[in-house]
N, C-alpha and C positions, 0 to 999 in steps of 0.2 A: 481483602480490604486493607488499604495502604495506612500507615500509622497516622491518625490523627486526621484522617481524610474523610472523604463524603461519605454520609450517614446512608444506609437503605432508604430507597423510596425517593432519592435525587441523583441526579446526573453531575451534580456541579456546575450548571450553566447558570448565567445571569438571568433576572427576571427578562431583560430585553431578548435574549437568545431563546429564552423558553416560550415567549411570545410567539417567536417566529417558528416555533416546531410545527411541522406539516404544511407550513407555505409553500409553495412550487415555487422553485428558484426563478428569477428573472435578471438574468445577465447574459453577456455576450459572452460565448464560449470560447476561453484563448487555451491552446493547448498549452500543456504543461506536464513535465515528468519531474518528480523530485524523489532523492534518495537520501536517508540519513547517513551522514558522513561516516559514521561506524558501524555500517550494517552487517560488513563481514565479520568484524570482531565481535559484534552484538550476537552473532548466530553462535561463534566458537566459545565466547566467555560465558555465555547465557544471561549474564547481568549487563545489559545495554547500557550505553552511555547517552547523555542527553547531548543536543548541539544543532548545528543547522542542516541544512540541506542542499541539495544542488538542483535546481529549477530551471526549466526551459520554456520561454513564451512562444506564443503563437506567432510571432515576428521572428523567430530564428530561421537561419538559412537552412535548407535540406542537406547540410554536410555537417560532417564533424560530429564530435563526440555527444552534443547535447541536443539532439534534437528529439521531438516527441515520437513516442511508438507509433507506428503504423504510417509515418510520414515516408520512411525510404524502405526499400527492399534489403532484409538482411539474410546475410549467408556466413559460411566459415570463415572464421578469420578476422573478421569484422569486431569492432568495439563502438562502446557508446551508452548513453543511460537508457536509450531504446532498447539495447541488448540486455541490459541488467533486469528491465522489466519483462522482456520476453523470458529471461532466466527464470525469474521469480514465477512466471505462470507456468511454464512446463515444468517446474520443480514441484509444482502442487499435485501434478498426474502420477499414478501409480508407477508409470513407467520411465517418469523422470528423476528418479531419486539420485541418479549419479550426477546431476546436472549441478553445478557447482555456482553459489551466489556469486555476481562480480558482472563487470561489462565485457567479458571476452565471449564471442561466440566460437566455441569450442567443440570438439567432436560429439560429445555427450549430449550437448545442446541440439546438435545438428540430429543425430540418432532420435532425440524425443520429439523433435519436428516431424520428422519423417512418420514416426509412429501416429503422431496426433493427424497429420494430413490423410493417412490411410483410414482412419477411424471416421474421418470426417468426407471420404470420398473424394479428396483432394489428391492432385499428382505429387506422389511421395517424394520430392526434390530434395526436402530438407533446408529448403530456401522459404525465407519468410516474406512473401508477397503480400500486398495489402488486405488481399483477400483472405490470406491465411492469419493474417495480424487479427482482421476482424472476426474471424471464427474463434480465434484464442481468447479475445476479449469476452465474446459470447460465451464461450463456454465456462466463465468464472461464475461462482455462485454468488444470488443475492442475500443480503441480511439487513436487518433494521441497526440502523447508528445514530447515537447522538453525540454530544461533544462535552468538554468538562474542563475545568482550568481555573478562571476567576474565583478567587477566595482559598485556592488549595496551593498557589505558588510557594516555595519555600518547604512545602511537606514531602515525607518520605512516600515513595509509591509501595505497593506490597512488593515490588521486584528489587527494592533497595536504593534506587537513585533517587536525586532530590527533584521535583517535578519545576520546571521553569517556564517561561511565557513562550519561548521557542522550542522546547522539547518535542521532540517529533517520537511519537509513540502512540499505543493502543492499549486500552484494557479490554481485557477477555474474562469471562467468568471461569474457563476450564484450559485454555491453553496454558503451556508451560512457557515461564519468564524466557525472554530470547526468543520465541518463535518468529520467524519472520514472515509477515503478510503482505502481500500485494494488493492495493486497492485501486480501483477504478472509479471514479465520479465524473460523469459528463466526459469531457474529452482529457482529465486529468489523470495520472497516474502516480502513485507513491508506492515505495517500499519502506515500510516501519515494522520496528521490533513491539512484542507485547511487554509491557513495563508495568502493568498494574490489573486490578480486578475490577470489573464492572463489565456493562452498566447495571443500575440495579432500578432500570424502566422497564414495564413490562413489554415485551414483544421486540427487545433491541437487544443485537448481538455483540455489539461494538461501542467502545466511547473512546472518542479520538481527541487526542489533546489538541490543544490549541495550535500548536505549530503545525500538526498533521492537517487540522482543519482548515488553515490558511492555504496551505500548499495543495489541497485539494477543491478550493472555492466552495467549501461546505459550511452550511448554516442551518441550525436548528435541527431537525430530524428528519432522516429521509432514508430510503433504501440505498445502498451500496454494493457495488460487485467487489468480490473477494477472492484471492486463492491463497490457501494456507500451506506453506513450506512443508513437504515430507523430510 
């Protein structure tokens, strides 16, 4: 539990957010990919830093580094936020441990993609088509999630950083500080580090910070897809 932070039995949400728990979303899905600016440093240093993120809206052109995952075909040598999401997902596989976080599509990524495609009875080309991207998303695990923040800004998390309004991170009961997790919610994808302990509500696996919640267009309490880096 973070120093001076939320007690057991609450996830730190405001009353209005709590009233929204369990209510289905009713929004126009906009494609968005977001990454914590210091994601790679967070993995290396274990104590991740708070900060902003890189996001892409559904109105983005299907070229360049900031397009949504699954929008374009990905292959060796390419780069972008969608490649970073790809790396985050395949790195969660037992055969993807050599894959590095980052926006570069390297040889270890291609090898992991080929292995994934073989296991899914797809053509093992190492190229991520829209069909492969859809299978990768479907392969992510499901878990219950809530969010927290109001009332705890300025406090230190269990991992030692100061929680801010726009901090991008997640609380986990068991994962080590700095563990990188790729989340998918609707059409939005975010890679975020574990920065705190929680949630303390029954049936939930993740407590999202407000910054992460906003990037995922998440509110209340719901199931979320995730892939934990190995």
